[in-house]
N, C-alpha and C positions, 0 to 999 in steps of 0.2 A: 514610502514605497510607491514606485511607479512602474507598473508592468506594461511593456509596449504592446501595441496592437498586434504585431506579428507574434509575440509570445502568447497572447491570449488566443489567437487563432490556432496556434500550435497546441495549446492546452485543449481546445475543443476537439481538435483532430485526435489527440491522444485519448481523450475520453471515449470517442467512438472506437478507437483501436482496442481499448480495454473491454468495452461492452461486446464488441464482435468477437474478440478473442475468447472471452468467457462463454459466450453462446456456442462458439465452435467447440470449446473444450467439453462442454456438457454434451453436445451432440456426438462427438467422437467417443466419449466414454460410453454413451448409450449404444454405440455401434461396436463396442468391444475392441477399440483400437489400442487401448492401454488399460493396465490394471492399477490397483491402488485406488486413489480417489482424487478429487479436486474440489476446491472451495471457492465458489464464485465471488468476485468483487463487485458484482452488478449492483448498481444504485449507490455505490460509495466512491465513484470516480472523482468527484470534486475534491475530496479530502486529500488523496495522494497527489493530485495535480496541483492543488492550491499550495501544498507544502513544498513540493519539489520545484515549483516555479520560482521560489525565492532563494533556492540554494545555489551555491557555487559548484562548479564541476568537481572540485576537490572534496566537497562535503560528503559524508557517508550516510547511507540509509540501510536500516535493518527492518525486516518485515516478518509477519506471521506466516503460517501456512496459507493464509488468504492473501498471498503476496504478489500475485500477477500484476495487480494494478500499480503497486509501488515500483515494480521492476520497469514497467512500460513508462511510468511517469519519470523515472530516472534516466530513461533513454535506451533501455535494453531492446535488442532486436527481436520483434515478435516471431520471426521465422525460427531463430535458434531456440526461443522459448517453447514454441510449439513442438519442435523436434525433441527437446528435452522432455516435454510432457509425454511424448510417445516412446521415450526410451531409446532414441536414435543416436547414432554416433556423432551427428552434426549438431547435437544439442549443446546448450550452454556448458553443461558438465559432462559431456560425452555420453549422455543418456543414463547416467548413474544416479542422478538426483531426483528426477521426476518433478511432479507438480509442487511439492512442498520443500524442495531443497535446491532452488535455483539461485545462482549468484553470478555476478560479473564485477569483480573487484576493481578492474581498471576503470570502470564507469562510476565507481563509488557505491554500487549496489552490493553491499557485503553479503546479503543473502536473506532468504526466508528460512523459517525454523518451524519444524513440526511439533515441537514441545511448547505447550501453552506457557507463556512468560519466559521460556528458556533463553531467549535472546536479550531480555531486558538487562540482566547482569552483564552479558557480553557487551552490550552497547555502553554500559557504564565503564567497563574496562577499556574499551576503545577510546572513549572520551578522555579518560585519564591518561592514556598513552599519548594522545595528541596534545593534551594540556602540558605534559612533560616535555614534548617536542617543541612546544610553543610555535606551532605552525599555522594557527588560525583555523584549523579544521573543526567543523561542527558535526556532531553525530546526531542523527534523528532516528528514533525508534518508534515504529508503529506497532500497536497491539490492541487487542479487543477488550471489551468490558469485563469478560470473565478473567482475563489475566490480571486485572487490577485487584483481584481477591487473593492473589498468590503472594507468598512471603517475600520472594525476590523483588517484587515491585516496591515494597516498603523499604527493604534494605537498600535498594538502589537509590530511591528518593533521598533517603537519609544521608548516604555517603556522597551522592552527587551535590547535594546542597552544602554539606559540610566542607567539601573540597572545591566548591564552585566550579564544577565540571562543565565544559561546553557541550551540553546535552539537552536535546528537546524531546520530550516524551509525548507522543500523540496517541491517546486512547480513542479508538474508533468505536463509539458506543452505538452499535447497530441494534441494540435492544435485547438481543438474545445470545446467551452462551449455549450453543446447540439448541436446546429447547427451553431453557430457563430464562424467564424474563428478568432483566436486571433489577427490577423492584423487589424480586423475591430473594435476592442474594446480596444486595448492596444497601446498607443501612442509611445512606445519605441520599438526598435527591439528585445531587450532581457529583459525579466521580471526581471532578476537579477540586471539590472540597477536601479531598484526601491529601492534597498538597499542604493544607494549612498546618497539619501536625508536624511538618518538617521545615516550615518556614520558607518555602519557595512559592512563586506565583502559580496559581491554578485558574484557568479560565475555560468556560464552556461556550462553544460557538455552534452555529448551524453548519454542520459538516457537508451539507448539500449546496452551500453557497460558496462558489469559487473565490469571490472577492473577499468574503469574510474570513475564509481559511487563509488566504494569501496574506492578508493584512496582519492577522494574529501571528501567523508563522514568521512573518518578516520581523516583527518585534521580538519574538522569542529567539530567533536565530541571531539577530544582531546583539541581543542581550548576552547570549552564550558566547558569541565571538569576541566581545569586548571584556570578557572575564567576569561577568556578573552572575554566572551560574545557570542552573537549569530552569526550565518551565514545563509545567504539565498542561497540555491542551486536551480538552475533551471535545471531540468532534461528534456532535449528535447526528447520527445518520440512521440508516435502516437496511435490513437485509430482507428483501421480499422473495428471494430465491431460497431453495433448500440450504441447510447448513453446509452440506457437501453433496457430492454425487451419490453417496450411499446412505445419507442420513437426512431425515426431514428436518424437524425442529423449527417451528415458527413460520414456515412457508404457507402462504395462502390465508393468513390470519386477517381479520378485519383491519387491524392496525397497519399491516403491510399494504393492504389495498388503499388505505387512506394516504399513506406516505407516497404511493405511486404518483399522486397528484403533484408532488414536488420532486419528481425525477430530476436529478441535477443536470442531465444533458440538455433536454429541451429548454430548461430554465436558463442555462448559461447561453445557449444558442439564441434564445429570444433577446437576452440582454445585449449580446454583441450586435444583433441586427438593429435593435432599438438605438444603440449608441453609434450606429453607422460604421462599425468596425468591419462588417461584411454585409452583403445583401443576401436575399433569399436564394438566388441562384448559386451564389458562392457557397452558401451553407450546405445546399443539396450536393454540390460537387465535392465538398470536403467529406461529407458523410459517405458518398459513393466511393471515393478514393480509399477511405479507411476500410470499407467493406472489401474492396478488391485486394487491398494489401493483406488482410487477414485470410482471405480465400487463397491467396498466393502462399501464405505461411502454412496453411493446411496442406496444400499440394506439395510444398517443399518437404514438410515433415513426413507425409505418407510415402514420398518417393525416396526418402533418405534411408541408408542402410542401418541395420542394427550393429552395435559394437562387435568387433571380433572377439573371440574367446580369449585371446591374449590380453585384452584390455582388463580382464578380471584381476590381474595382478599388478596393474598400474595404479598410480595415485594412492598408494598405501603407505602409511607412515608408521614407523616403529621406533 
């Protein structure tokens, strides 16, 4: 695997986009610009970017309700995402999906899902469809540590390995399922060990290290693409923000404060500067440009109209 300097710079830019998008989403919720809730991807940016950096445009990504990071990593426009968050007509789904139901299929971002583990079986079905089409498409499914305790997770692992599906399962272990620490609900020290019972590779990595994620994901994606079956990747990361805009759960804990020292963004930034990929001034410019882009996305969303009443009967299937 060889990721170009330009691609790494773009990954850092997108990390900042994710961080600023989530900070803006939290602020807009507090200002009552939208209802429902939102689940920040703050501090997990290196995982989505590391995986998506090794995908082809045709490959597919499914995410959880904490899916803004995966969407931006796959190339979705933050302006249309912000408009969707606010329920505006210019949003990705016409303002009908909100924070937890964003999708842009033409970019390979199949969508986020509000049901814990609900998309894992869907990802398995999509991988099967593309295996039958023999088109070389790999499906990637992001989910949290809590979802690895649901039955559909085990069912999908079993069938995916049995049929050697082109599927990569990425469990983002941010330590908490709302407020339950993973050690209180998971009987093994590493979630990746759960792959052993089904005969597929399982590997645990530092999800805050872009290069480690990209290297592991590259191997898993190529394994899936050549027909050797699925891989379970456990990306160890952390959630130091609240579980959502309306629920606490783990925020402000001593463990979260400890993990802040390994915030993936300044870590990756320092690595790129040390490697001569960009200098300090260029790094500052990149960060500022990302901030301006998200500020523009907020302005676009706030200025956008709400859907017309007639839209209520559109996009309905029967």
